[in-house]
C-alpha positions in Angstrom: 110.9 101.3 120.4 113.3 101.0 117.5 113.7 102.1 113.9 114.2 99.3 111.4 116.0 100.4 108.2 117.0 97.1 106.5 115.0 94.4 104.9 117.0 91.7 106.6 116.1 93.1 110.0 112.5 93.5 109.0 112.3 89.9 107.8 113.8 88.7 111.1 110.8 90.2 112.9 108.3 88.4 110.7 107.2 85.8 113.3 106.6 88.5 115.9 104.9 90.7 113.3 102.6 87.9 112.3 101.7 87.3 116.0 101.0 91.0 116.4 98.8 91.1 113.3 96.8 88.2 114.6 96.0 89.8 117.9 95.9 93.5 117.1 92.2 94.7 117.0 91.1 96.0 113.6 94.1 94.6 111.7 93.6 93.9 108.0 95.5 91.7 105.6 97.2 94.8 104.3 99.1 95.4 107.6 100.4 91.8 107.6 103.9 90.7 106.8 102.4 88.4 104.2 101.4 91.5 102.2 103.9 94.1 103.1 107.2 92.1 102.8 106.4 91.0 99.2 105.3 94.6 98.5 108.6 96.0 99.6 110.6 93.6 97.5 108.5 94.4 94.4 107.6 98.1 94.7 110.1 99.8 97.0 111.4 102.0 94.1 114.7 102.8 95.8 113.0 103.9 99.0 114.5 103.7 102.5 112.8 101.7 105.2 111.8 103.6 108.3 109.7 101.0 110.2 109.0 101.8 113.8 108.7 98.7 116.0 108.0 97.9 119.6 106.7 94.9 121.5 103.1 95.9 120.8 103.2 98.0 117.7 104.5 98.3 114.2 104.4 101.5 112.0 105.4 100.3 108.4 106.9 103.4 106.8 109.5 104.3 104.2 111.0 107.4 102.6 111.6 108.4 99.0 114.3 111.0 98.4 115.0 113.1 95.3 117.8 115.6 95.7 116.7 117.9 98.5 113.2 116.6 98.8 111.8 113.7 100.8 108.5 112.0 101.0 107.4 109.5 103.6 104.6 107.0 103.1 103.3 103.7 104.3 104.6 100.5 102.9 101.9 99.3 100.6 100.9 102.8 99.3 99.2 102.4 95.9 97.7 99.0 95.7 96.7 98.5 99.4 93.1 99.4 100.3 93.8 100.0 104.0 97.0 101.5 105.5 97.7 102.1 109.2 99.8 101.3 112.2 99.5 97.8 113.6 98.9 98.2 117.4 97.9 96.1 120.4 97.2 99.1 122.6 100.3 101.2 122.0 100.4 105.0 122.4 99.7 106.4 118.9 101.1 109.8 119.9 104.4 108.2 120.9 104.5 106.1 117.8 103.9 109.1 115.5 106.5 111.2 117.3 109.1 108.4 116.9 108.3 108.1 113.2 108.7 111.8 112.7 112.2 111.8 114.1 113.2 110.3 110.7 114.9 112.8 108.4 111.9 113.5 106.2 110.1 116.8 105.5 106.7 115.6 104.3 104.6 112.5 105.2 101.6 111.4 103.1 99.6 108.9 105.1 96.9 107.5 102.8 94.0 105.1 103.1 93.4 105.4 106.8 90.1 104.1 108.1 88.0 106.7 110.1 88.9 104.7 113.2 92.6 105.0 112.8 94.4 106.5 115.9 96.8 108.2 113.5 94.1 110.6 112.5 93.9 112.1 115.9 97.5 111.5 117.1 99.1 114.7 118.4 101.9 116.3 116.4 105.3 117.2 117.9 106.2 120.9 117.9 107.2 122.2 114.5 104.8 120.1 112.5 101.5 120.9 110.8 99.0 118.8 109.0 96.2 118.6 106.5 93.4 116.0 106.5 91.0 115.0 103.7 88.7 112.3 102.6 89.9 109.7 100.1 88.1 106.6 98.7 84.8 105.0 99.6 85.0 101.4 100.7 81.5 99.8 100.6 81.0 97.4 103.5 78.3 94.7 103.8 77.3 93.4 107.3 76.7 89.7 107.2 76.6 89.2 111.0 72.8 88.5 111.0 72.6 86.5 107.9 72.3 83.2 109.7 73.5 80.4 107.3 71.6 81.6 104.2 72.8 84.2 101.6 69.1 84.8 100.9 68.8 86.6 104.2 71.0 89.4 102.8 69.3 89.9 99.5 66.1 91.5 98.4 63.5 89.3 96.7 64.3 90.8 93.3 68.1 90.1 93.8 67.5 86.5 95.0 65.4 85.8 91.9 68.1 87.3 89.6 70.8 85.2 91.2 68.7 82.0 91.0 68.0 82.8 87.3 71.7 83.3 86.4 72.7 80.1 88.3 70.1 78.0 86.5 71.2 79.4 83.1 74.8 78.5 83.8 73.9 75.0 85.0 71.9 74.4 81.8 75.1 75.2 79.8 77.5 73.0 81.7 78.3 71.3 85.0 79.2 74.2 87.4 81.5 73.5 90.4 83.4 75.7 92.9 86.6 75.0 94.8 88.9 76.9 97.0 92.6 77.3 96.0 94.9 74.7 97.6 98.7 74.5 97.7 98.4 72.2 94.7 96.0 74.3 92.6 97.1 77.9 93.6 99.3 78.5 90.6 96.6 77.3 88.2 94.1 79.5 89.9 96.4 82.6 89.7 97.2 82.0 86.1 93.5 81.7 85.3 92.8 84.9 87.3 95.5 86.8 85.3 94.1 85.5 82.0 90.4 86.1 82.8 91.1 89.6 84.2 93.1 90.6 81.1 90.4 89.2 78.8 87.7 91.3 80.5 89.7 94.5 80.3 90.8 93.8 76.8 87.1 94.3 75.8 87.5 97.9 77.0 90.9 98.4 75.3 92.8 98.4 78.5 95.4 96.0 80.0 94.1 95.8 83.6 95.9 96.1 86.9 97.4 92.5 86.7 99.0 92.8 83.3 102.7 93.4 84.1 105.1 90.7 85.3 106.1 92.5 88.5 102.5 92.7 89.7 101.9 89.1 88.9 105.0 88.0 90.7 103.9 90.1 93.8 100.5 88.4 93.9 102.0 84.9 93.5 104.1 85.6 96.6 101.2 87.2 98.5 98.7 84.5 97.7 101.1 81.7 98.7 101.9 83.4 102.0 98.3 84.2 102.7 97.4 80.6 102.0 100.0 79.3 104.5 98.7 81.9 107.0 95.1 80.7 106.6 94.0 84.1 105.3 93.6 83.5 101.5 90.1 83.3 100.1 90.4 82.3 96.5 87.7 80.4 94.7 87.7 78.9 91.2 84.4 78.4 89.4 84.6 75.8 86.7 82.2 74.8 83.9 82.9 71.3 82.5 86.3 71.5 84.3 87.3 74.8 82.7 87.9 77.7 85.0 85.6 80.5 84.0 85.8 82.8 87.0 88.1 83.3 90.0 87.5 85.3 93.2 90.7 86.6 94.9 90.4 87.9 98.4 91.4 87.5 102.0 89.8 87.0 105.4 90.9 88.1 108.9 89.2 88.7 112.2 85.7 87.9 110.8 86.0 90.1 107.7 86.3 88.8 104.1 88.0 91.3 101.8 87.2 91.2 98.1 90.4 92.3 96.3 90.0 91.2 92.7 88.2 88.8 90.4 88.4 87.6 86.8 85.8 86.0 84.7 85.1 84.9 81.1 83.7 88.0 79.3 81.8 85.6 77.0 79.6 84.7 79.9 79.0 88.3 81.0 75.4 88.0 79.8 74.8 85.6 82.6 76.3 88.0 85.2 79.0 85.5 86.0 80.9 88.1 88.0 77.9 88.4 90.4 77.7 84.6 90.6 81.3 84.2 91.8 81.0 87.0 94.3 77.8 85.4 95.6 79.7 82.2 96.2 82.4 84.1 98.2 79.7 85.9 100.3 78.1 82.5 101.0 81.4 81.1 102.1 82.0 84.1 104.4 78.5 83.6 105.9 79.2 79.8 106.4 82.4 80.7 108.2 80.5 82.8 110.7 82.0 86.1 109.4 80.6 89.5 110.4 81.6 91.6 107.4 82.1 91.4 103.7 84.4 94.3 102.6 84.2 95.2 98.9 87.2 97.5 99.4 87.9 100.7 97.4 85.7 101.9 94.7 82.0 103.0 94.3 81.0 100.5 91.6 77.3 100.2 91.4 77.1 96.4 91.8 78.5 96.7 95.4 75.5 98.7 96.5 73.1 96.2 95.0 74.2 93.9 97.8 73.2 96.5 100.3 76.7 97.6 101.1 77.2 101.1 102.7 80.2 103.4 102.4 83.1 103.8 104.8 85.3 106.6 103.7 89.1 106.3 103.9 91.0 109.3 105.1 94.3 110.9 104.3 96.6 112.9 106.7 99.5 114.8 105.4 102.2 116.0 107.8 104.6 118.9 107.1 107.7 119.9 109.0 108.3 123.6 109.6 
């Protein structure tokens, strides 16, 4: 078990990290090198890497220091919906003890799923903790959907979806296509523009407005595409992109991260239509779960999703 403190060393482990991510039970896209390495280069904010690594585990941590104070967190804290260790059967107690050997007085471990071994890992002598609930993540089971989206929806919801699709088809030819290496940049640009246009109607910039965030997602999307984990779909009307779904898939779960759609078509519930297409694709792939990620927006529950509540564990030295 070793402590990795430089980006160069961390990047050198990327192939082994990817292999661990692919085999570790319960791993999500947010524990992969394809998400966390770009995150560190864009959002490290002067922090110090403190990543614990072994043959069968990785604990992606870093420390921020300000004069005599120090704060330890997961890589990815802020814009990652799930944070955790990445483990293929490693001892969580030993991993946590090794991480706490780092010179840091306070650790804030956020967005842990209820199943995380870190929530119950024993603390070394001299440490205390506090645990609390954080954000709901609505989860939709698609395991028994067969090959038809209709099997997931109520009669009323199916009628509404058919109505919106017919209305859109009457206005223009509607097509869907997954992002490819050749179309990825076009799809991302459309996502940024459509997402901004939607939020502009509310007088807000949206979470994709700044250049750093856009650069981060361009790197992530490219890496996820190469890894086979990107799920990005562009919806076109008469060849013009009017909606984009941006998500990931791993170990049978599709994760809905963000979308953008033309606000002029909001009356036809175009946001629901592009999500419906992504759910259909997840069903066709034989997936078991469609994860709407953080946030208790009403539309998520209209699909029949139920909450899983993320947890937070704060650790104090002394």
